C-alpha positions in Angstrom: 8.8 13.1 30.6 9.2 16.5 29.1 12.3 17.2 27.1 14.6 20.2 27.3 17.2 21.4 24.8 19.3 24.6 24.8 21.9 25.8 22.3 24.3 28.7 22.3 25.5 28.4 18.6 27.2 30.3 15.9 24.4 29.8 13.3 20.6 29.9 13.5 19.6 27.2 16.1 15.9 26.6 15.6 16.4 23.7 13.2 18.9 22.1 15.5 16.7 22.5 18.5 13.9 20.6 16.7 16.3 17.9 15.6 17.5 17.5 19.2 13.9 17.4 20.5 13.2 14.5 18.0 15.8 12.5 19.9 13.8 13.0 23.0 10.5 11.9 21.5 10.8 8.5 23.4 10.0 10.5 26.5 6.5 11.3 25.3 4.9 14.7 24.7 1.8 16.4 23.6 3.1 19.8 22.4 6.4 21.5 21.6 8.0 24.8 21.1 11.3 26.8 20.7 12.4 30.3 21.6 15.5 32.1 20.3 17.1 35.5 20.9 18.2 37.5 17.9 19.9 40.9 18.4 18.6 41.0 21.9 15.0 40.3 21.0 13.2 37.1 22.1 11.1 35.2 19.5 8.9 32.1 20.0 7.2 29.4 18.0 4.9 26.7 19.5 2.6 24.0 18.3 0.3 21.4 19.7 0.9 17.7 18.8 3.9 16.3 17.1 7.1 18.0 16.2 6.2 18.0 12.5 3.6 20.6 13.5 6.3 22.7 15.0 8.4 22.3 12.0 5.6 23.5 9.8 5.1 26.6 11.9 8.8 27.4 11.8 8.7 27.2 8.0 6.0 29.8 8.1 7.6 32.1 10.7 11.4 31.3 10.9 13.4 32.1 14.0 16.9 33.2 13.1 18.5 33.6 16.5 21.8 31.9 17.3 20.8 31.2 20.9 17.7 29.3 21.9 15.8 26.8 24.0 13.3 24.1 23.0 10.9 21.8 24.8 8.6 18.9 24.4 5.8 18.9 27.0 3.7 16.4 28.8 0.7 18.4 30.0 0.8 19.0 33.8 -0.9 22.2 34.9 -3.3 23.1 32.1 -4.5 21.3 29.0 -2.2 20.4 26.1 -2.8 23.5 24.1 -0.5 25.8 22.1 -1.0 28.5 24.8 0.2 26.2 27.5 3.1 24.9 25.5 6.6 25.9 26.4 8.6 28.1 26.2 6.9 30.7 28.4 8.2 34.2 28.1 8.0 37.9 28.6 10.0 40.4 26.7 12.8 39.9 29.2 13.0 36.1 29.7 12.0 32.8 28.1 11.9 29.6 30.2 11.4 25.9 29.5 10.7 23.7 32.5 10.5 20.0 33.4 8.9 19.0 36.6 6.3 20.4 39.0 6.3 23.6 41.0 4.4 22.6 44.1 3.8 26.1 45.5 2.8 27.7 42.2 -0.6 28.7 43.3 0.6 30.8 46.2 3.3 32.3 44.0 0.8 33.1 41.3 -1.6 34.8 43.7 1.3 37.0 45.0 2.6 37.8 41.5 -0.9 38.7 40.2 -1.4 41.1 43.2 1.9 42.7 42.2 0.6 43.3 38.7 1.9 40.3 36.7 -0.4 39.2 33.8 -0.6 35.4 33.4 -1.4 34.1 29.9 -1.5 30.3 30.7 -2.7 27.8 33.2 0.8 26.4 33.9 3.0 26.3 36.9 6.0 27.2 34.7 4.8 30.8 34.1 5.4 31.7 37.8 9.1 31.1 37.1 9.0 33.6 34.2 7.3 36.3 36.3 9.6 35.8 39.3 12.7 36.3 37.1 11.1 39.2 35.2 10.1 40.9 38.4 13.7 40.7 39.7 15.1 41.9 36.3 12.8 44.9 36.4 14.1 45.7 39.9 17.6 46.0 38.4 19.0 42.5 39.2 21.5 40.9 36.8 20.2 37.7 35.1 22.1 35.3 37.3 21.0 37.1 40.5 17.4 37.2 39.2 17.4 33.4 38.6 19.0 32.7 42.0 16.3 34.7 43.8 13.6 32.9 41.8 15.0 29.4 42.6 14.9 30.2 46.3 11.2 30.6 46.1 10.4 27.4 44.2 9.3 24.2 45.9 9.3 20.9 44.0 11.4 18.8 41.6 12.4 20.5 38.4 14.9 21.3 35.6 14.8 24.6 33.8 16.7 26.4 30.9 16.5 30.1 30.5 17.5 32.7 27.9 17.2 36.5 28.2 16.1 39.5 26.1 19.1 41.7 25.5 21.6 38.9 26.0 22.5 36.9 22.8 25.4 35.0 24.6 23.8 33.8 27.8 21.9 30.8 29.0 21.2 29.6 32.6 20.1 26.2 33.6 19.2 24.7 37.0 18.1 21.3 38.3 16.4 20.0 41.5 15.4 16.4 41.1 15.0 16.3 37.3 18.2 15.7 35.2 20.0 18.3 33.1 23.2 17.9 31.1 25.7 20.4 29.7 27.3 19.8 26.3 30.7 21.3 25.4 31.2 22.2 21.8 33.7 24.3 19.7 32.7 27.9 20.7 29.2 26.5 21.3 27.5 25.3 24.4 24.4 23.1 25.0 21.9 22.0 27.6 19.7 18.9 27.5 17.5 16.6 29.5 19.6 13.7 28.1 23.0 13.3 26.5 21.1 11.6 23.7 19.6 15.0 22.7 23.1 16.5 22.4 24.8 13.6 20.6 24.7 15.2 17.1 26.6 18.3 18.5 29.1 17.0 21.0 30.2 13.9 22.9 31.7 16.0 25.8 29.0 16.0 28.5 28.8 17.1 32.1 25.8 16.2 34.3 24.6 18.8 36.8 24.1 17.4 40.3 21.0 18.1 42.4 20.7 21.7 43.4 23.2 22.9 40.8 22.7 26.1 38.7 24.9 26.8 35.6 25.6 30.0 33.7 26.7 29.4 30.1 28.2 31.6 27.4 29.6 30.2 24.2 33.1 30.1 25.8 32.5 29.6 29.5 30.7 27.5 32.1 30.2 28.5 35.7 28.4 26.0 38.0 27.3 26.7 41.5 25.9 24.2 44.0 22.8 24.5 46.0 24.6 26.7 48.5 25.8 29.1 45.8 29.4 27.9 45.9 31.4 27.5 42.7 32.0 23.9 41.8 33.5 21.8 39.0 31.6 18.8 37.6 33.3 16.0 35.7 33.2 16.2 32.0 32.9 12.7 30.4 32.7 11.3 26.9 29.2 10.4 26.1 28.4 7.2 24.2 24.8 8.4 23.5 23.5 7.6 20.0 20.1 7.7 18.4 19.4 4.1 19.5 20.7 4.3 23.0 19.4 5.9 26.2 22.5 7.2 27.9 23.5 6.4 31.5 24.5 10.0 32.1 26.9 10.3 35.0 25.7 7.1 36.6 27.6 3.9 36.7 24.6 1.8 35.8 21.2 2.3 34.2 19.6 1.1 37.5 21.2 4.0 39.3 20.1 6.5 36.7 16.5 5.1 36.8 16.4 5.3 40.6 17.5 9.0 40.4 14.9 9.7 37.7 12.0 8.9 40.1 11.3 12.4 41.2 10.9 13.4 37.6 8.9 10.5 36.3 6.6 10.4 39.3 5.9 14.1 38.7 4.9 13.4 35.1 2.7 10.5 36.0 1.0 12.6 38.6 0.5 15.3 36.1 -1.3 12.9 33.8 -3.8 11.9 36.5 -4.3 15.0 38.6 -5.8 18.4 37.9 -3.0 20.3 39.6 -4.9 23.5 39.8 -7.7 21.9 41.9 -5.8 19.0 43.6 -8.4 16.6 42.1 -7.9 13.2 40.4 -8.9 13.1 36.8 -8.3 9.9 34.9 -8.4 10.3 31.1 -10.5 7.8 29.1 -11.5 5.7 32.1 -15.2 5.0 31.9 -15.5 2.3 34.5 -17.9 3.2 37.4 -16.4 2.3 40.7 -19.7 2.9 42.5 -21.3 -0.2 41.0 -18.3 -2.5 41.0 -18.7 -5.6 43.1 -15.0 -6.2 43.4 -11.5 -5.8 41.8 -9.3 -8.6 40.8 -5.6 -7.7 40.4 -3.1 -9.8 38.7 0.6 -9.3 37.9 4.1 -10.8 38.2 7.2 -10.0 40.2 7.6 -6.4 41.2 4.3 -5.4 39.5 2.5 -7.9 41.8 3.9 -6.1 44.8 2.5 -2.8 43.4 -0.8 -4.5 43.1 -0.5 -5.7 46.7 -0.1 -2.2 47.9 -3.1 -1.2 45.8 -5.2 -3.8 47.6 -4.5 -2.0 50.9 -5.4 1.3 49.3 -8.6 0.2 47.6 -10.0 -1.7 50.6 -9.2 1.0 53.1 -10.0 4.2 51.2 -12.7 2.9 48.8 -14.1 0.0 50.8 -13.9 -2.1 47.7 -13.1 -5.8 48.0 -9.9 -6.8 46.2 -8.6 -10.2 45.2 -5.0 -10.4 44.1 -2.9 -13.3 42.7 0.3 -13.8 40.7 -0.7 -14.2 37.1 1.2 -17.5 36.8 -1.1 -19.0 39.4 -4.4 -17.3 38.6 -4.3 -18.3 34.9 -4.6 -22.0 35.9 -6.9 -22.1 38.9 -10.1 -21.3 36.9 -11.2 -18.8 39.5 -15.0 -18.1 39.5 -15.6 -14.4 38.8 -18.8 -12.4 39.1 -19.7 -10.7 35.8 -19.2 -7.0 35.9 -16.2 -6.9 38.1 -12.9 -5.1 37.2 -9.9 -7.1 36.4 -6.8 -4.9 36.8 -3.4 -5.9 35.3 0.0 -4.4 35.9 3.0 -4.9 33.6 5.9 -2.7 32.8 6.3 -4.1 29.3 2.7 -4.9 28.6 3.9 -8.2 27.1 4.2 -10.5 30.2 3.0 -13.9 29.0 1.3 -15.0 32.2 -0.4 -11.7 32.8 -1.7 -11.6 29.2 -3.1 -15.1 29.5 -4.8 -14.2 32.7 -6.3 -11.1 31.1 -7.8 -13.2 28.4 -9.3 -15.6 31.0 -10.9 -12.6 32.8 -12.2 -11.3 29.5 -14.0 -14.7 29.1 -15.4 -14.2 32.6 -17.1 -11.0 31.5 -14.8 -8.7 33.5 -14.1 -5.0 32.7 -10.4 -5.0 31.8 -7.9 -2.2 32.8 -4.2 -2.3 32.6 -1.4 -0.3 34.2 1.4 -0.4 31.6 4.5 1.6 30.6 4.2 0.8 26.9 0.9 2.0 25.4 1.3 0.0 22.2 1.8 -3.3 24.0 -0.4 -6.3 23.6 -1.9 -6.0 27.2 -2.7 -2.4 26.5 -4.4 -3.2 23.1 -6.5 -5.8 24.7 -7.7 -3.6 27.6 -10.9 -1.6 27.9 -9.0 1.1 29.7 -5.3 1.9 29.6 -3.5 3.6 32.6 0.0 4.6 31.3 2.7 5.0 33.9 4.9 7.5 31.9 8.1 6.1 33.4 10.0 6.3 30.1 12.3 3.5 29.0 13.6 1.4 31.8 16.8 -0.4 30.8 17.8 -2.0 34.1 16.2 -5.5 34.5 15.4 -4.9 38.1 12.4 -2.5 38.1 12.7 0.8 40.0 11.1 3.8 38.4 8.4 1.6 36.7 7.4 0.3 40.2 7.0 3.7 41.8 5.1 5.0 38.7 2.8 2.0 39.0 2.2 2.9 42.6 1.5 6.5 41.6 -1.1 5.4 39.1 -2.7 3.0 41.5 -2.8 5.6 44.3 -4.7 8.0 42.0 -7.1 5.2 40.9 -7.8 4.3 44.6 -8.6 8.0 45.3 -10.9 8.1 42.3 -12.6 4.9 43.6 -13.0 6.2 47.1 -14.6 9.4 45.8 -17.0 7.6 43.5 -18.0 5.2 46.3 -18.6 8.1 48.8 -15.8 7.1 51.2 -13.5 10.0 50.4 -14.8 13.5 50.8 -13.8 16.5 48.6 -11.6 17.8 51.4 -10.0 14.4 51.9 -9.3 14.1 48.2 -7.5 17.4 48.2 -5.4 16.3 51.2 -4.4 12.9 49.7 -3.6 14.5 46.3 -1.6 17.2 48.0 0.4 14.5 49.8 1.1 12.7 46.5 2.4 15.9 45.0 5.0 16.2 47.7 6.5 12.7 47.0 8.9 13.9 44.2 10.5 16.4 46.6 10.7 13.9 49.5 12.4 11.3 47.2 14.9 14.0 46.1 15.8 14.4 49.7 16.3 10.7 50.2 18.6 10.5 47.1 20.6 13.4 48.5 21.6 11.2 51.4 22.5 8.2 49.2 25.9 7.7 50.7 24.3 6.5 54.0 22.9 3.6 52.1 26.2 2.9 50.4 27.9 2.6 53.8 25.4 0.1 55.2 25.4 -1.9 52.0 29.1 -2.7 52.4 28.2 -4.6 55.6 25.1 -6.2 54.1 27.2 -7.6 51.3 28.8 -10.0 53.7 25.5 -11.7 54.7 24.2 -15.0 53.4 20.6 -14.4 54.4 18.6 -11.2 55.0 15.0 -10.8 56.3 12.7 -7.9 55.5 9.8 -7.1 57.7 6.8 -4.7 57.3 3.2 -4.3 58.4 0.2 -3.1 56.5 1.1 -1.4 53.2 4.8 -1.6 54.2 4.6 -5.4 54.0 4.6 -5.3 50.1 7.6 -2.9 50.3 9.4 -5.5 52.5 8.7 -8.1 49.8 9.9 -5.8 47.1 13.1 -5.0 49.1 13.9 -8.7 49.4 13.2 -9.3 45.7 15.5 -6.5 44.7 18.3 -7.8 46.9 17.9 -11.3 45.5 17.7 -10.1 41.9 20.9 -8.1 41.7 23.2 -9.2 44.6 22.3 -12.9 44.6 22.0 -12.8 48.4 19.2 -14.9 49.7 16.5 -12.6 51.1 12.9 -13.1 52.2 10.1 -10.6 53.0 7.6 -11.3 55.8 4.6 -9.6 57.3 6.1 -8.5 60.6 3.4 -10.2 62.6 4.4 -13.5 61.1 7.9 -13.3 62.6 7.0 -15.4 65.6 5.3 -18.0 63.4 8.5 -19.4 62.0 11.0 -16.9 60.6 12.3 -16.0 64.1 14.1 -19.3 64.2 16.5 -17.9 61.7 17.5 -14.9 63.8 21.1 -14.8 65.1 23.9 -12.2 65.0 24.7 -13.1 61.4 21.2 -12.4 59.9 20.4 -8.8 59.2 16.8 -7.8 59.5 15.6 -4.8 57.4 12.5 -3.3 59.0 10.3 -1.0 57.0 8.5 0.9 59.7 6.9 4.4 59.1 5.4 6.0 62.1 1.8 4.9 61.5 -1.0 3.2 63.4 0.9 -0.1 63.2 4.3 1.3 64.3 4.2 0.2 67.9 3.4 -3.4 66.9 6.4 -3.4 64.5 8.6 -2.1 67.3 7.6 -5.1 69.4 8.8 -7.3 66.6 12.1 -5.4 66.5 12.6 -6.0 70.2 12.2 -9.7 69.6 14.9 -9.5 67.0 17.2 -7.4 69.2 16.7 -9.8 72.1 18.2 -12.6 69.9 21.2 -10.6 68.8 19.8 -9.8 65.4 21.2 -7.0 63.3 18.5 -4.4 62.7 18.5 -2.1 59.7 15.6 0.2 60.5 13.9 2.4 57.8 11.6 4.8 59.4 10.5 8.4 59.6 10.6 8.6 63.4 14.1 9.6 64.6 13.2 9.4 68.3 12.0 5.8 68.0 15.0 4.9 65.9 17.4 6.2 68.6 15.9 3.8 71.1 17.4 0.9 69.2 21.2 1.0 69.8 21.7 -2.1 67.8 20.1 -0.7 64.7 21.5 1.1 61.7 18.9 3.7 61.0 17.6 5.5 57.8 15.4 8.4 58.8 13.1 9.5 55.9 11.1 12.6 55.5 7.7 12.5 57.3 4.8 11.9 54.9 1.2 10.7 55.0 0.6 7.0 55.7 -1.2 6.8 52.3 1.9 7.8 50.4 4.5 6.0 52.5 4.8 3.0 50.1 6.0 5.3 47.4 8.5 6.9 49.7 9.8 3.8 51.4 10.3 2.0 48.1 13.4 4.1 47.3 15.5 3.1 50.4 15.1 -0.6 49.6 16.1 0.1 46.0 19.2 1.9 47.1 20.2 -0.7 49.6 20.0 -3.5 47.0 21.8 -1.4 44.4 24.8 -0.5 46.5 25.0 -4.0 47.9 25.2 -5.4 44.4 27.7 -2.8 43.3 30.0 -3.7 46.2 29.7 -7.4 45.3 30.6 -6.7 41.7 27.5 -8.3 40.1 26.1 -7.3 36.8 23.6 -4.8 38.2 21.7 -3.9 35.0 21.6 -7.5 33.6 21.6 -9.9 36.5 22.1 -13.6 35.7 19.2 -15.7 34.5 16.8 -12.7 34.3 15.1 -10.9 31.4 13.4 -7.5 31.4 10.2 -8.8 29.9 9.1 -12.4 30.4 7.2 -13.1 27.2 7.3 -16.9 27.5 5.8 -19.1 30.2 
């Protein structure tokens, strides 16, 4: 995750910008830079690699401005070079940006035709030229920014300073977080309160769609409709050793809301965004010659692997065996040498998964791991590491780590399909394009969060809940049931919808809610038949779908209508509603959401 810092200070700010960026190093980065404005003139310093490189540059060419912005970058559009590092600027404006601008190619083509000269390969530079173009036409800075924001598609956070304005900074967020820090005749912006902790403990978090105009003595926030709004100022408890909850009640809530951002960064690591092609760094395993894949994991990570099984078999025609690591490690499965053993673990330290990895190594398998911690034991013992870039996940019940695992696995399945000749160049571009839309779709779901809160109040009174899904929605039903069990302590079970009549239907009565995960895909009509069986027995149906017309036909159902997406990407999209449903149910019941009883974040013992 990229990091953003902005300071309107009373002394030179470059040093403080770098210090604040150091507190965001946990987010990961490959380059960094700062820009300041001094006597109306913008200056900039950037460096590839670690922040010490940037510090060395600043010693050689100091920036003395009292207002500035800083950034640590994970490469998205364009390689991790100094030229592509943020901030990006003209003589009129400097911008740092976190997220992905989905429509940057069409914007860039239009701007170039209008005479704009682009220096980088990044999507961020279109923001610079959109704002500069408006400023050159005579617009005031705030108006220029608002006009640019209206043209941007995607999930992002941005901070902006302007030539000719030593006491002005504008920030905006859509999907990615951004916080305001209040100081004594100083103001701050940051991706996290932790970045601002040395300067102030009075923090306000922008809400999705907000845009803020800052001076050293004033704050003016407007919502997505351009209406002035007030946002609550709270006292942050952030410290150098603590990732802050922001304006969320629990870490789990914060991590659910971080998903548009972290999925964007994970996608950027595995996709050449200028060509809509999958490119997996340092992965030298040839899918064309693989006889099969063996996937093993535990808990939520196992369900991510189960979704991947559908993807690999359908899109790459590659046989997949999957088992929970605690079973696979003991059954001495015969394995054909030369296969790929793929392991999924948030921590990279899961004991059963690690033991299974070592067994597969003995069976002469290629070893690859999808992990969130690159320095973990599982990562170190793998031939290929596939990082998820989710950032620290504090809540025990996995949310953003799960969707980032799915993101990596989706890219890997596309790569496999291409290498095996089952996905054409045009199909690859289509599937990648659909993946790139997921952060924006998730932002829309999160915007309607109160709908889930309302239904969760009713769900909290249940003793048993069933979850149903077909195809790749079946693992999401399993994950939904697990989430509800983990944090609300309500008994819940997930089933393949076709299995309903083979036993679980005996449980159906008016007191048993049935959560149905049913995107409008080729299996939708069969799932509808299962819903009718539930309705005929008086069951309460909670339908999660993307087909409003079909949902309206079930008068007994409480419906969640999601944005329409491709069947390939639906598991990513439909994971979010089951997370929200579990979270708000647990909050209503008063359980310890972040640290549920009897559970640990990383299971490092058998």
